[in-house]
C-alpha positions in Angstrom: 0.1 -0.2 -0.2 1.9 3.4 -1.2 0.4 6.5 0.5 1.0 10.0 -0.8 0.2 12.4 1.6 -0.5 16.4 -0.4 -0.2 19.6 1.9 0.9 20.1 5.5 -1.9 21.1 7.5 0.0 22.4 10.3 1.6 19.4 11.3 -1.9 17.4 11.3 -1.2 14.9 9.0 2.2 13.8 10.9 -0.4 11.9 13.0 -2.0 10.3 10.1 1.5 9.6 8.8 2.4 7.7 11.6 -1.1 5.5 11.7 -0.5 4.3 7.7 2.7 2.9 8.4 1.6 1.4 11.5 -1.1 -0.5 9.2 1.7 -1.3 6.6 1.6 1.5 4.2 4.5 3.3 2.7 4.2 7.4 2.8 5.9 9.9 0.7 4.9 13.6 1.3 4.5 16.3 -1.2 4.0 20.2 -0.6 1.5 20.8 -3.0 -0.2 19.8 -6.5 2.8 20.3 -8.6 5.0 18.1 -6.1 2.7 15.6 -6.1 2.6 15.3 -9.9 6.4 14.8 -9.8 6.5 12.5 -7.9 3.7 10.6 -9.2 5.7 11.1 -12.6 9.2 10.3 -10.9 7.9 6.4 -10.8 7.0 5.9 -7.3 3.9 5.8 -7.4 0.5 6.1 -5.1 -2.2 3.9 -4.3 -3.9 6.6 -2.9 -3.9 10.4 -2.4 -4.3 11.8 0.7 -4.9 15.7 -0.2 -5.3 19.0 2.3 -9.0 20.0 1.4 -7.8 23.6 1.1 -5.5 23.0 -1.9 -7.3 23.2 -5.4 -8.8 19.5 -5.8 -10.5 19.7 -8.5 -7.4 21.3 -10.9 -5.4 18.2 -9.1 -8.0 16.0 -10.5 -7.9 17.5 -14.0 -4.2 17.1 -14.1 -4.2 13.4 -13.3 -7.0 12.7 -16.0 -4.7 15.1 -18.6 -1.8 12.6 -18.3 -3.8 9.6 -17.4 -2.6 8.9 -14.4 -5.4 7.0 -12.5 -5.1 7.2 -8.3 -8.2 7.6 -6.1 -8.3 10.9 -3.6 -9.3 11.4 -0.4 -9.6 15.0 1.2 -9.0 16.0 4.5 -9.0 19.1 6.5 -9.2 20.7 10.2 -12.3 22.2 9.6 -15.8 20.6 10.4 -17.5 22.8 7.5 -19.7 20.2 5.7 -19.8 22.3 3.1 -15.7 22.0 2.1 -16.2 18.3 2.6 -19.1 18.1 -0.1 -17.3 20.7 -2.4 -13.8 18.5 -2.1 -16.1 15.0 -3.3 -17.8 17.3 -6.3 -14.4 17.7 -7.3 -13.3 14.6 -7.8 -12.6 13.0 -4.3 -13.7 9.7 -3.2 -13.9 10.8 0.7 -13.3 13.1 3.3 -11.4 12.8 6.7 -11.7 15.3 9.4 -8.4 16.2 10.9 -7.2 15.3 13.5 -7.3 11.6 12.4 -9.3 9.0 14.1 -7.1 5.7 13.8 -9.9 3.5 13.2 -10.8 5.7 10.2 -7.6 5.8 8.6 -7.2 2.3 8.7 -10.9 1.4 7.3 -10.0 3.9 4.3 -6.4 2.3 3.9 -7.8 -1.1 4.0 -10.9 -0.1 1.6 -8.1 1.0 -1.0 -5.7 -1.9 -0.7 -9.5 -4.2 -0.9 -8.8 -6.9 1.5 -11.7 -8.5 -0.8 -8.6 -9.8 -2.4 -8.6 -12.5 0.3 -8.0 -15.5 -1.5 -11.4 -17.8 -0.4 -11.3 -21.6 -1.6 -12.2 -25.1 -0.4 -12.4 -27.3 -3.8 -9.3 -29.3 -4.5 -9.5 -28.4 -8.1 -9.2 -24.5 -6.6 -6.4 -26.2 -4.1 -4.2 -27.8 -6.5 -3.9 -24.4 -8.4 -2.8 -22.7 -5.2 -0.4 -25.3 -4.7 1.3 -24.7 -7.9 1.0 -21.3 -7.0 3.0 -21.6 -3.7 5.8 -23.9 -5.2 6.7 -21.5 -8.1 6.2 -17.8 -5.8 9.6 -17.9 -4.4 10.9 -18.1 -7.9 11.4 -15.2 -10.5 9.8 -17.1 -13.2 7.3 -15.5 -15.5 3.4 -16.8 -15.0 0.6 -16.6 -17.3 -2.9 -16.9 -15.3 -5.6 -17.9 -17.5 -9.3 -18.2 -16.8 -12.6 -16.8 -17.3 -13.6 -13.4 -16.8 -14.1 -12.9 -12.7 -12.5 -16.0 -11.7 -9.9 -13.8 -9.8 -6.8 -13.7 -12.1 -5.6 -10.6 -10.3 -6.3 -12.1 -7.0 -3.9 -14.9 -7.7 -1.3 -12.7 -9.1 -1.0 -10.7 -6.1 -1.0 -14.2 -4.1 2.0 -15.3 -5.6 3.7 -11.5 -5.0 3.0 -11.6 -1.6 4.4 -14.6 -1.1 7.5 -14.2 -3.5 11.0 -12.6 -2.7 9.6 -9.6 -4.2 6.8 -9.0 -1.9 8.2 -6.0 -0.2 8.1 -4.3 -3.2 5.4 -2.6 -5.6 2.8 -4.6 -6.9 1.7 -3.1 -10.0 -1.0 -3.9 -12.5 -2.1 -2.4 -15.9 -4.8 -3.7 -17.6 -3.9 -3.7 -21.3 -7.3 -4.1 -22.6 -8.5 -0.5 -20.6 -6.0 1.8 -22.1 -5.9 2.8 -25.8 -3.5 1.5 -28.4 -1.6 4.7 -28.7 -1.5 5.3 -24.8 -0.4 1.7 -23.7 3.4 2.3 -24.8 3.8 5.2 -22.7 1.9 4.0 -19.9 4.2 0.7 -20.0 7.8 2.4 -20.9 7.1 6.1 -19.8 8.0 8.9 -22.0 10.1 12.3 -22.3 9.1 15.4 -22.6 7.6 16.7 -25.6 8.0 12.8 -26.7 4.2 13.8 -28.2 1.0 16.3 -28.1 0.1 16.5 -24.2 3.6 15.2 -22.9 4.2 18.0 -20.8 6.9 16.6 -18.9 9.1 13.3 -18.1 6.8 10.3 -17.2 7.8 6.7 -15.8 6.6 4.0 -16.9 4.7 1.0 -15.2 8.0 -1.1 -15.7 10.0 1.4 -13.8 7.5 2.0 -11.1 7.5 -1.6 -10.8 11.5 -2.0 -10.5 12.8 -4.6 -7.6 8.5 -5.8 -7.8 6.2 -7.5 -9.4 4.1 -6.1 -13.0 0.7 -7.5 -13.7 0.0 -7.2 -17.5 -4.0 -7.7 -17.0 -5.7 -9.0 -20.4 -2.3 -9.1 -22.2 -4.1 -10.7 -25.4 -5.5 -7.4 -26.4 -2.2 -6.2 -26.8 -0.9 -4.7 -30.3 1.1 -7.2 -32.1 3.4 -4.3 -32.5 4.0 -3.6 -28.6 4.0 -7.1 -28.2 7.7 -7.1 -29.8 8.5 -4.1 -27.7 7.5 -6.1 -24.6 9.4 -9.1 -25.7 12.7 -7.1 -25.9 12.2 -5.4 -22.2 11.4 -9.1 -21.0 14.6 -10.8 -22.6 17.0 -7.8 -22.5 15.8 -6.6 -18.9 15.7 -3.2 -20.5 13.3 -0.5 -21.9 13.0 2.5 -23.7 11.2 5.3 -23.1 9.0 7.2 -25.5 11.2 9.7 -27.4 14.1 8.5 -25.3 18.0 8.2 -26.0 19.1 5.9 -24.2 18.1 2.2 -22.7 16.8 2.0 -19.3 17.7 -1.0 -17.3 14.1 -2.5 -15.2 14.5 -5.5 -12.3 10.9 -7.2 -12.6 9.0 -10.1 -12.2 6.2 -10.6 -14.8 2.8 -11.7 -14.5 0.2 -12.2 -16.7 -3.3 -12.7 -17.4 -5.7 -13.8 -20.2 -9.4 -15.2 -21.1 -8.5 -15.8 -24.2 -7.0 -19.3 -25.4 -3.3 -17.5 -26.7 -2.5 -20.9 -28.5 -5.7 -19.7 -30.9 -4.5 -16.1 -30.7 -1.0 -17.2 -31.9 -2.4 -19.3 -34.9 -4.6 -16.6 -35.8 -1.7 -14.4 -35.7 -2.9 -11.6 -33.1 -0.6 -12.8 -30.5 3.3 -13.8 -31.0 4.5 -17.0 -30.0 7.9 -16.3 -29.0 6.6 -13.7 -26.5 4.0 -16.7 -25.5 6.8 -18.8 -24.9 8.7 -16.0 -22.6 5.7 -15.4 -20.5 3.9 -18.9 -20.0 7.1 -20.6 -18.0 4.3 -21.2 -16.0 1.0 -21.4 -16.3 -1.8 -21.4 -13.8 -5.0 -22.1 -15.0 -8.0 -21.1 -12.7 -11.2 -23.1 -13.5 -14.5 -21.3 -13.9 -16.9 -21.6 -10.3 -18.9 -24.1 -11.8 -16.2 -26.4 -12.1 -15.7 -25.6 -8.1 -18.9 -26.3 -6.7 -17.1 -26.5 -2.7 -15.9 -22.9 -3.3 -19.4 -21.4 -4.3 -21.0 -21.7 -0.3 -17.5 -20.8 1.1 -17.4 -17.7 -1.1 -21.1 -16.9 -0.6 -20.6 -17.2 3.1 -17.6 -15.0 3.3 -19.2 -12.2 1.3 -22.2 -12.2 3.1 -19.9 -11.7 6.4 -18.0 -9.0 4.4 -20.9 -6.8 2.9 -22.9 -7.4 6.4 -20.3 -5.3 8.3 -19.9 -3.1 5.8 -23.5 -1.7 5.7 -23.9 -2.0 9.1 -26.1 -5.2 9.0 -26.3 -8.5 11.2 -24.4 -11.3 9.8 -26.8 -13.7 8.6 -26.7 -17.1 7.6 -27.8 -18.9 4.2 -31.1 -21.3 4.1 -30.9 -24.3 2.7 -33.1 -23.4 -0.2 -30.6 -20.1 -0.8 -27.5 -22.8 -0.7 -29.3 -25.0 -2.8 -30.0 -21.7 -5.4 -26.6 -20.4 -5.2 -25.0 -24.3 -6.2 -27.5 -25.1 -8.8 -26.8 -21.9 -10.6 -24.3 -22.0 -13.4 -22.2 -18.6 -12.6 -21.3 -17.2 -16.0 -19.8 -14.6 -14.6 -18.1 -16.5 -11.8 -16.8 -14.8 -8.3 -17.4 -11.9 -9.7 -21.2 -12.6 -10.4 -21.3 -14.3 -7.4 -20.0 -11.4 -4.9 -22.4 -8.8 -6.5 -25.5 -11.4 -6.3 -24.6 -12.2 -2.4 -24.2 -8.0 -1.8 -27.7 -7.8 -3.1 -29.0 -10.8 -1.2 -27.4 -8.8 2.0 -29.0 -5.5 1.5 -32.4 -7.1 0.5 -32.9 -9.6 3.3 -34.6 -9.0 6.8 -35.0 -12.2 8.1 -33.0 -13.9 10.2 -31.1 -15.7 7.7 -30.9 -14.9 3.8 -33.4 -17.2 2.1 -34.0 -18.0 -1.9 -36.4 -15.1 -2.4 -33.2 -12.7 -1.7 -31.0 -14.3 -4.4 -31.5 -11.9 -7.0 -30.6 -11.0 -10.5 -29.6 -7.2 -10.9 -33.0 -6.9 -12.6 -34.7 -8.0 -9.2 -36.0 -11.6 -10.0 -35.0 -14.6 -8.4 -32.0 -16.1 -9.7 -33.5 -19.7 -9.9 -36.5 -18.6 -11.4 -34.7 -15.9 -14.2 -34.7 -16.3 -17.8 -32.0 -18.1 -19.5 -30.6 -18.7 -22.6 -33.6 -19.4 -25.1 -32.6 -23.0 -26.4 -31.5 -24.1 -22.9 -35.0 -22.5 -21.2 -37.0 -24.4 -23.9 -35.1 -27.6 -23.8 -35.7 -27.4 -20.1 -39.4 -26.5 -20.0 -39.7 -29.4 -22.5 -38.0 -31.9 -20.7 -40.4 -30.7 -17.4 -43.6 -31.3 -19.4 -42.5 -34.6 -20.9 -41.8 -35.7 -17.0 -45.1 -34.2 -15.8 -47.0 -35.8 -18.8 -45.4 -39.3 -17.5 -46.0 -38.9 -14.0 -49.7 -41.1 -13.0 -49.6 -43.2 -16.2 -48.9 -46.8 -16.5 -46.0 -48.3 -18.6 -48.2 -49.8 -21.1 -50.1 -46.5 -21.6 -46.8 -44.6 -22.4 -45.8 -47.5 -24.6 -48.9 -47.6 -26.5 -48.5 -43.5 -27.0 -44.6 -43.6 -28.0 -45.4 -46.6 -30.4 -48.4 -44.8 -31.9 -46.7 -41.3 -32.2 -43.4 -43.0 -34.0 -45.9 -44.6 -35.9 -47.9 -41.3 -37.0 -44.1 -39.9 -37.6 -43.2 -42.6 -39.9 -46.4 -42.1 -42.1 -47.1 -45.9 -41.4 -44.2 -47.3 -42.4 -43.8 -50.6 -40.2 -40.7 -51.3 -41.3 -39.1 -47.7 -40.5 -41.1 -47.5 -36.9 -39.9 -50.5 -36.0 -36.1 -49.5 -36.7 -36.6 -46.5 -34.3 -38.4 -48.3 -31.8 -35.5 -51.0 -31.6 -38.1 -53.5 -31.5 -39.0 -56.4 -34.2 -41.1 -56.1 -36.9 -43.1 -58.6 -35.8 -43.3 -57.4 -32.1 -44.8 -54.2 -33.9 -47.6 -56.0 -35.3 -48.5 -57.8 -32.4 -48.8 -54.4 -30.3 -50.4 -52.7 -33.5 -53.1 -55.5 -33.5 -53.5 -55.4 -30.0 -54.3 -51.7 -29.8 -57.0 -52.0 -33.0 -58.6 -54.5 -31.3 -59.0 -52.1 -28.7 -60.5 -49.7 -31.1 -58.0 -47.4 -31.0 -57.1 -46.0 -34.8 -53.5 -47.3 -36.2 -52.0 -44.8 -38.9 -52.2 -47.2 -42.1 -49.1 -47.9 -44.8 -48.5 -45.5 -47.2 -50.4 -42.4 -45.4 -47.5 -40.5 -47.0 -44.7 -39.9 -49.3 -42.3 -42.9 -48.1 -39.4 -41.9 -50.1 -39.1 -39.3 -47.2 -37.5 -41.4 -45.0 -34.5 -42.8 -45.1 -34.0 -46.5 -43.1 -32.8 -46.4 -39.9 -29.9 -49.0 -39.3 
């Protein structure tokens, strides 16, 4: 956790600094906005800015946006003026903290930014095998490829590996290759010199240099342009980078972890991903199974999220009812852990009973999860199967057999041979059955009731 404190506030932030450091944060100070921008450009980076409310927060937000620096801001001040707090929020701050700081409040803010929802929760054997492999290779500097569907927890696993590596006390820097436009991604990764392109108002240290000594996570690397992949390959092989507009190589010391929700072997065949880069990154592959293939994890995670969001919203912690557990374990969770987390968050907010029931397990639209509309083809097949099952209940085997034989014969337009083949019985047995039905006054489809050329004998 890296905290940048901007402003002085007559020494009040000294206390905040001590509290932050006691909670494991590394702290850097800047006197004002200009110095804060210099720190962020210089490669030290920050996970959170704690900014004096008397500074021009809106101007700082605009400067951060102009240089594509993404970091949350929490305003703080010694005034109890509510208008100052509201103005700071409107200017772009995420929260306001009054000073002198309350230790528990500072700790809570740091925990929220550090996002302790990144806890690795698992019980299923399929996930346990992945974690065991991650533990075995965490201490090395080998590049790792983490693959799996969206929402399975690829970044969570990457952080897990980092915290158990020899680089754990150094930065963990993440960049989403799919979220940044192609023309900006190179600068984000490798940095740039002043004047390298329009808008480059000062030298900017990129993620590679910012992560030096630590771990760089290249999230959704499959979305990176092929041209940039070649520059990335050189950086990994030679451990040097070239800033955009730079004139000399810059050495870096990082461990690379990459993630993808696509099959990169297919991307190589399609020509959208370099095979040599895949070989460099894929020293070890940690493949996270989708949640539907980790049934034991579903309830474990659900209970974790139920406790987390109850505490976050000041609500009593409730257990999951038997019906709720059934709904959760039978759902396919196309969005994986991310979808499950949002579902349980809704359930916690919607529940007023002593436990979370099936009626609280809802879709974002407010429908019960187990009654929501599914994919049309799947829904149709499910409905048809249910109707067939209901139609069979209460009937004798003889009645069901008779209807099956007669419907099959009708389908074959009266052709006895074809019908017998489909039913898997001899023609003699079929004729005996038909004679039996005819004797009972049941109409039988006669031979030649249609164009027999339309049928191919079943063998």
